[in-house]
C-alpha positions as CSV (number, residue, x, y, z in Angstrom):
1,M,-0.2,-0.3,0.2
2,D,2.8,2.5,0.6
3,I,4.6,1.6,-2.3
4,L,1.3,3.1,-4.5
5,K,1.3,5.8,-2.5
6,D,4.8,6.3,-2.8
7,Q,4.4,6.0,-6.5
8,A,1.1,8.2,-7.0
9,Y,3.2,10.8,-5.2
10,E,6.1,10.7,-7.7
11,K,3.7,10.7,-10.6
12,E,2.2,13.5,-9.3
13,L,5.5,15.4,-8.6
14,N,6.6,14.4,-11.6
15,K,3.3,17.1,-13.4
16,T,4.0,20.2,-11.8
17,R,8.2,20.2,-11.9
18,F,9.6,22.3,-14.5
19,K,12.8,20.9,-16.7
20,A,15.4,23.8,-17.1
21,I,18.6,23.1,-19.7
22,P,21.8,23.9,-18.1
23,A,24.3,24.8,-19.8
24,V,28.4,26.8,-18.6
25,F,29.9,29.9,-20.2
26,A,33.4,31.1,-19.4
27,V,35.1,34.0,-19.2
28,I,38.3,33.8,-20.0
29,E,40.1,36.9,-19.6
30,K,43.5,38.3,-20.4
31,D,44.6,41.6,-20.2
32,G,41.9,42.6,-19.1
33,C,39.7,41.8,-22.4
34,I,37.6,38.4,-22.9
35,L,37.9,36.0,-25.2
36,L,34.7,35.9,-27.4
37,G,34.0,33.5,-30.8
38,K,31.0,34.7,-33.4
39,R,29.1,32.1,-34.2
40,A,29.0,30.3,-37.4
41,D,24.9,29.0,-38.6
42,T,24.7,26.5,-36.5
43,G,20.6,27.5,-35.9
44,Y,21.5,29.5,-32.9
45,M,22.5,32.9,-32.7
46,A,24.2,33.0,-36.3
47,G,26.7,36.4,-36.6
48,K,26.9,36.3,-32.5
49,Y,29.5,37.1,-30.0
50,G,29.1,34.5,-27.2
51,L,31.5,33.4,-24.3
52,V,33.0,29.9,-24.9
53,S,30.0,27.4,-23.6
54,G,28.0,24.3,-24.1
55,H,25.1,22.4,-22.3
56,V,25.9,20.5,-19.4
57,D,25.7,16.4,-20.2
58,G,23.4,14.3,-17.9
59,G,25.4,13.1,-15.1
60,E,28.3,15.4,-15.6
61,P,29.3,17.6,-12.8
62,L,28.9,21.8,-14.0
63,K,33.5,21.6,-13.6
64,Q,33.6,19.2,-15.4
65,A,31.6,20.8,-18.4
66,M,33.1,23.5,-18.4
67,I,36.5,21.7,-18.7
68,R,35.1,19.5,-21.4
69,E,34.0,22.4,-23.6
70,I,37.3,25.1,-22.9
71,E,38.6,22.3,-24.9
72,E,36.7,21.3,-27.8
73,E,35.7,24.5,-28.5
74,V,39.0,26.5,-28.5
75,G,41.4,23.5,-27.9
76,L,42.9,24.9,-24.2
77,I,43.1,22.8,-21.3
78,V,42.3,23.9,-18.0
79,K,41.8,22.9,-14.2
80,A,39.7,22.0,-11.7
81,E,40.9,24.2,-9.5
82,D,41.0,27.1,-12.0
83,L,37.7,28.3,-12.6
84,D,35.8,30.2,-10.3
85,F,32.4,30.4,-10.1
86,V,30.8,33.8,-10.7
87,H,27.3,34.0,-11.8
88,I,24.1,32.3,-12.0
89,S,21.3,32.7,-14.7
90,H,17.6,31.5,-14.8
91,R,15.7,32.6,-17.8
92,V,13.6,32.2,-20.6
93,S,14.6,31.1,-23.8
94,E,14.1,33.4,-26.4
95,E,13.8,30.7,-28.7
96,K,9.4,31.2,-27.1
97,D,9.3,27.2,-26.7
98,G,8.7,27.7,-22.9
99,T,11.6,26.4,-22.1
100,E,13.8,27.9,-19.7
101,R,17.6,28.2,-19.0
102,M,20.1,27.9,-15.7
103,D,22.9,28.9,-17.0
104,F,26.7,28.5,-15.1
105,F,29.0,31.0,-15.6
106,F,33.2,30.7,-14.0
107,Y,36.0,32.6,-14.3
108,I,39.0,30.9,-15.5
109,K,41.8,31.9,-13.4
110,D,44.6,29.8,-16.0
111,W,45.0,27.4,-19.0
112,V,47.4,25.7,-20.7
113,G,47.7,26.9,-24.9
114,E,46.5,29.2,-26.9
115,P,43.0,29.6,-28.1
116,A,42.2,28.5,-31.7
117,I,38.9,27.5,-33.2
118,M,38.3,23.8,-32.6
119,E,35.1,23.8,-34.1
120,K,34.9,26.1,-37.5
121,D,30.9,24.7,-38.1
122,K,30.5,26.4,-35.1
123,C,32.4,29.2,-34.8
124,T,34.3,31.6,-37.7
125,H,35.9,34.1,-36.1
126,L,38.2,34.1,-32.7
127,D,39.1,37.5,-30.6
128,W,39.8,39.4,-27.2
129,F,37.9,42.3,-26.6
130,S,38.0,45.0,-23.7
131,Y,34.3,44.6,-21.7
132,D,33.7,48.3,-23.2
133,T,34.2,48.0,-26.5
134,L,32.1,44.6,-27.0
135,P,31.5,43.9,-30.7
136,E,27.8,45.3,-31.0
137,E,26.8,41.9,-32.4
138,T,27.2,40.4,-28.8
139,I,24.7,37.8,-28.1
140,L,22.2,40.6,-26.0
141,Y,22.4,38.5,-22.5
142,I,25.6,38.0,-22.8
143,K,26.6,41.8,-22.8
144,N,23.9,42.6,-19.8
145,I,25.7,39.2,-17.9
146,L,29.0,40.6,-18.3
147,K,28.0,43.6,-16.9
148,R,26.7,42.3,-13.8
149,I,29.7,40.6,-13.5
150,Q,31.8,43.5,-13.7
151,E,29.6,45.2,-10.7
152,G,30.0,42.1,-8.7
153,K,26.4,40.8,-8.8
154,N,26.0,36.9,-9.4
155,Y,22.6,36.1,-10.0
156,T,20.2,37.6,-13.3
157,E,16.7,36.8,-14.0
158,D,15.9,37.2,-17.6
159,G,12.5,37.0,-19.7
160,W,10.3,36.9,-17.4
161,N,6.8,38.4,-17.4
162,Y,6.2,39.9,-13.5
163,E,3.0,41.1,-14.8
164,K,0.7,37.5,-14.7
């Protein structure tokens, strides 16, 4: 009898729990400039500049996902102790599909290697930019979050309609 009660409770919880898509973002800074890549035509933000980033795989810790994405995208080798968590963003997807995003931002203190485009089908240009002179084509939520990080803020909500 208790098993049926537990199953019913779990079924009810699963109806009301939302699912968010987790992603990690690298704030790689050198000489006061941050590394941005210009996105290729992948179906998401083509021609826009963004941080090294990617989705977290199931069963993968955030720091491990960040280390993996940095190596896959720009070829840098980073250790877990060289990642500092600096910001989280809970946002409604700009794709208007009802999904929510949980974005985790890490400041990268140290690395081995020189950044290079490793996924030419996903990135067309890679360069260092001053916080004050980010390209006009930088993804808007990335611009906003970088500003908040500079202000010492560690949390952002974006895309919510509070008038409901």
